[in-house]
N, C-alpha and C positions, 0 to 999 in steps of 0.2 A: 236334340238340341245341342247347343254349344257346351264346351267344357274347357276348363283350364287345368293342364297336367304338366307338372313339372316346368312351371313358369312359361309354358307355351300354349298358344291358343290353337286348339283343334276343332275343325269345322267339318267333320266327315258327312254330316247330314245338314249342313247349314245352307239356307236359301237366302240369297242376298237379291233382292229385286232391283231392276233398273227402273227407277221412278222417272228419270229424265225430267220432263214437264208434266207428265201425267198426274202428278200430285195435286195439280190445280184443277182436275176434273172433278165432277160431282160424284163420281162412283169409286173413288180411289180408296179402295180397302186392302190394306196389307195383309198378305197370306203367308209371308216369309218371315224370317228372323229379323230383317232389316230392309230398309229401302234406301237406294243411293239416289240423291237428287242432284242434278247438274245446274249449275250457275254459269255455264258457258255464255259468252256475249250474245249468242243468238237466242237464248232461252226467254221464256216470258218474265222470269225474274232473273235479271243477268248481272254479272260482275265485269269489271273492265277486262279481266283476264280469265284464264281458266279457274274454276272453283267448284265446290260441290259441298255437300253434307251427308252424313248418314243419319237416318232416323231409326231408332230401335228402343224396345223396351227390355232387351236382354242385357242384363247388367255386366256379364262376362264380355260380350261384344262390344258394349260401350266403352269399358275400360281399354280393351284392345285397340279400338279405333282411335281414342284420344292419345294412346301411347304411340301408336303408328304414324300419326301425322305430326309428332312433335319429337322425332329422333329417338323414340323409345322412352322419353321421360315421362313421368318421374321416377320410375322403378328401373328403367333400363333392363327389364326382363325380356323385352323383344328388340329385334333390330327394326327401327322404324326409318322414317324419311322426314324430310322438312317440306311439307305440303300444306302449310298453314296460310290462309289467306291474310292479306295485309289489313291492318286496322282501319285504313282509309277506304278500302273496298268494301269491307263490312259495314263501315258507317253509311256509306251511300246506299247500300242495299236495304239497311234498315229504313231508311227514308223512302225508298221505292216501295218497300213492303206495304207502307201505309196505302198505296194508291193501286196495289195489285188487283183487287177486286174491281175497281173501276175500269181498269184497263182490259180486264178479262171480259167485262160486259161490253167493252168497245170492240174487242176482238169477234165476240159472238154476234153482235149486230152487223158487222161487215160480212162475216161468213154466211150468216142467215140470208142477207140480201143477195149476195152473189149466188148462193145455191139456188134461190128462187129464180134468179135471172137466166141460170144455165139451164133450167127445165126445158127438154124438147130441143135443145140446140145441137146435140151430137157431141157435146163435150160433157164429160160426167164429173160431177163434184163427188169426192170420196167422203165428204160430210153431207149427210142428208137427215131427214126429219127423224130417222130412227136412232141416230146416235148424236144428234146436235145438243141434246140436253146435257150428255155426259162428257163431251168433248172438252180438251184443253185449248184448243184453237191455236196451237204452237205454229202450225203451218196450214195453208190452204192448198190442198193438193188436188188436181183435176187429172183426169185420164182422157186421152185422145189417141187415136190411130196415127194422127199427124203431128205428133209431139215435136219433133225436131223443126219442122216447117214453121208451126206455131211459135216455138221459142225464138227462131230466127227473125221472124216478122215482128214479134213483139218488142225485140231488142232494137230494131229499126225504128220502132215508135217509141223508144226511151223508157221501156218497162223491162226492168231486169226479173228474170226467173231463174230457178235452180232445179236441178234433177236430184231428188233424194229417195233412192240412189240409183245409179245406173246400173249397177250389177248386184244381184242377190247373193247371199252368202255362199250358195251352193256352187256359184260360178266362179268364185274367187280361188285362186290357185291353192291356198293352203287347206281349203275345204273340199277340194273336188274328189278326195278319197272316200267322202261320205255319199250316201245315196243322192242322186242328182237330178237332173232336169226331168226325168220320167216321173218322179214322184212330186216335184215342186214346179210343175208347169205354170201354175197360176202366178206364182212369184216371178218366174221368168217373164211371162207375158205382161204383168203389171209394170215391171221395170222398163219396158219398152215403150210404155205410154204415159208415165206420170210426169207431171209438171207441177212445180210449186209457184204459185203466184204470190207476190208480195203482200204480207198481211201484217200489220203492227198498228198499235193504238194510235199513233201520231198521223196516219193516214187522214186527209181531210175529206169531206163528203164529195168535193170535186174530184179528188184523186181516185177514190173508191169507184165513182161513176166512170171515170176514163179508163180505169183498168178494164173493168167488166165490158165496157162498150167496145174497146179495142179486141178483147178476146172473141166476143161475139160476132164483131165484124170480119175477123179471120177465120172463125169456125168453118 
């Protein structure tokens, strides 16, 4: 576990989980010492700028995290940084938090409908009946062998899509010294065909229908 020695935080066997938006899923059980949560503007519960939180029941880690975000205050026993969120951003997020369950249900409804419509189409949803109950529905990602063509044609029809992400970690320069494509062929293959469709609670029923109709028309 974590330890505090000579006014410094030691974490030789500390596990910090990247919770991102997964903390909103139905099976988010923390197995590490802490979970980092992102409030990036593109997340389900979002801030206007970058922000996040650390969730932990480790009192040593809690104290360290609080000091780190506030220039090492109040003890100044560690060198910290100024990464506090603004009061106005926190205030608007507290309002959003009241609606997050409702928004998550809307995301799930859209994803469930799209998944059903895509069956047998040749475009595979990466959310299916086996994981839809536990999903956070942050993105709706599909896989197709014709990803680039589909993306270009959807853009012509005024539907913006994104690729998350074009290259797996083992193909990025700084990581190429680690075991590569031979061991991670599935990751390489998936990155060539994944495409994120626009999904957010404010989509109207007509917009939801339009997106999936265009995707199937281009399949």
